[in-house]
C-alpha positions in Angstrom: 90.2 -54.8 114.2 86.8 -56.4 114.0 85.6 -58.0 110.8 84.1 -55.5 108.4 82.0 -56.2 105.3 84.3 -56.6 102.3 83.1 -54.8 99.2 86.1 -55.3 96.9 89.2 -57.5 97.2 92.5 -57.4 95.3 95.5 -59.5 95.4 96.9 -57.5 98.4 94.1 -55.4 99.7 90.6 -55.5 100.9 88.2 -52.5 100.6 85.8 -52.8 103.5 83.0 -50.9 105.2 84.4 -48.8 108.1 83.7 -50.0 111.7 84.3 -48.2 115.0 87.5 -50.2 115.7 89.2 -48.1 113.1 88.9 -44.7 114.9 92.5 -44.7 116.3 94.0 -45.6 112.9 91.9 -43.0 111.1 93.1 -40.4 113.6 96.7 -41.5 113.3 96.7 -41.7 109.4 95.1 -38.3 109.1 98.0 -36.5 110.7 100.8 -36.9 108.1 102.2 -33.7 106.5 100.8 -34.5 103.0 97.3 -35.0 104.4 97.5 -31.8 106.3 98.7 -29.9 103.2 96.5 -31.4 100.5 93.3 -32.5 102.2 93.1 -30.5 105.5 89.3 -31.4 105.9 90.4 -35.0 106.5 92.6 -34.2 109.4 91.2 -35.1 112.9 92.5 -33.6 116.1 91.5 -36.5 118.3 90.5 -40.2 117.9 87.1 -39.2 119.4 86.5 -36.9 116.3 87.5 -39.7 114.0 85.1 -41.9 115.8 82.2 -39.5 115.3 83.1 -39.3 111.5 83.1 -43.1 111.3 79.6 -43.1 112.9 78.4 -40.8 110.1 80.2 -42.9 107.4 78.5 -46.1 108.7 75.1 -44.5 108.5 75.7 -43.8 104.8 76.1 -47.5 104.0 72.5 -48.4 104.7 70.7 -45.5 103.1 71.0 -43.0 100.3 73.2 -40.7 102.3 76.6 -39.8 100.9 79.6 -39.7 100.6 80.4 -43.3 100.3 83.7 -43.9 102.1 85.4 -47.3 102.5 88.5 -48.4 104.3 91.5 -49.9 102.6 93.0 -52.7 104.6 96.2 -54.6 104.2 96.5 -57.9 106.2 93.4 -56.8 108.1 95.0 -53.5 109.1 93.5 -50.1 108.1 95.9 -48.2 105.8 93.7 -45.6 104.2 90.4 -45.0 102.4 88.8 -44.6 99.0 85.5 -42.7 98.4 83.0 -41.4 96.0 81.7 -37.9 96.7 78.8 -36.2 94.9 79.5 -32.9 93.2 77.0 -30.0 92.8 76.4 -30.8 89.2 75.2 -34.4 89.7 78.6 -35.8 88.9 80.8 -37.8 91.2 84.4 -37.4 92.4 86.7 -40.1 93.6 89.0 -39.5 96.6 91.6 -41.6 98.3 94.3 -41.5 100.9 96.9 -44.0 102.3 98.9 -43.2 105.4 102.5 -42.0 104.9 104.0 -45.3 105.8 102.0 -47.0 103.0 102.7 -44.6 100.1 104.9 -45.4 97.1 103.9 -49.1 97.2 101.1 -48.9 94.7 98.4 -49.5 97.3 96.4 -46.4 96.4 96.4 -47.1 92.7 95.5 -50.7 93.4 92.6 -49.7 95.5 91.3 -47.0 93.1 91.4 -49.4 90.1 89.5 -52.0 92.1 87.0 -49.5 93.5 86.0 -47.9 90.2 84.0 -50.7 88.7 82.3 -51.4 92.1 81.3 -47.8 92.9 80.3 -46.8 89.3 78.0 -49.8 89.1 76.5 -49.1 92.5 75.9 -45.4 91.5 74.9 -46.3 88.0 77.3 -43.8 86.5 79.7 -44.1 83.5 82.2 -41.3 84.4 83.8 -40.1 87.6 86.1 -37.2 88.2 89.3 -37.0 90.2 90.8 -33.7 91.3 93.9 -32.8 93.2 96.4 -30.0 94.0 98.8 -29.6 91.1 101.7 -30.2 93.4 100.4 -33.5 94.9 102.6 -35.7 92.7 101.5 -38.9 94.4 97.8 -38.2 93.7 98.5 -37.2 90.1 100.3 -40.6 89.6 97.4 -42.5 91.1 94.9 -40.9 88.8 97.1 -41.4 85.7 97.9 -45.0 86.5 94.2 -45.7 87.1 93.3 -44.5 83.5 92.0 -41.1 84.3 92.5 -38.5 81.6 93.7 -35.0 82.4 90.8 -32.6 81.5 91.9 -29.3 83.1 95.1 -27.9 84.7 95.1 -24.4 86.2 93.4 -22.3 88.9 90.3 -23.7 90.5 88.5 -24.2 93.8 90.2 -26.6 96.1 89.4 -27.0 99.8 87.8 -23.5 100.0 90.6 -21.7 98.2 91.6 -20.9 94.6 94.7 -23.0 94.0 96.6 -24.8 91.2 94.7 -27.9 90.5 94.5 -30.8 88.1 91.1 -32.3 87.1 90.8 -35.7 85.6 88.0 -37.8 84.3 87.5 -41.6 84.1 85.0 -43.0 81.6 83.8 -46.6 82.2 84.7 -48.7 79.1 82.0 -50.9 77.8 83.1 -54.6 77.6 
């Protein structure tokens, strides 16, 4: 993997700008069964499709285009991503994914906790939402461990369908 611009660093992880060398790992990590079930719009059929998505992501770093998506790396290896996505009502939503072989190790929670202050300052916002399928226990735990507060549980729009969802909100604390 080539050296990418680091935007946030934790004890174990780096959150970096994507680069084209990550296309194969983006493709591979997108194929696990949880990703297919809970975020089907983030599944790529080929490494070439992942490469085209990365090109679009890279363009967003220099301008005002969105979403803002960053790679999570462990020992310089791409293991997932964290992102801020604009909602229709001028609010923002956080998203994240780590590959199956990296789950249940606290990496997603560590990345989200580190990413929140960075992205909220960059976007000049004091709250951000997190939403997931109500059966996605891993995602629910990440949000709860990252100080998000449950705001709604029930039926809602999720990836083009009405499904059981949980919607959380995180409010930036003044220090």
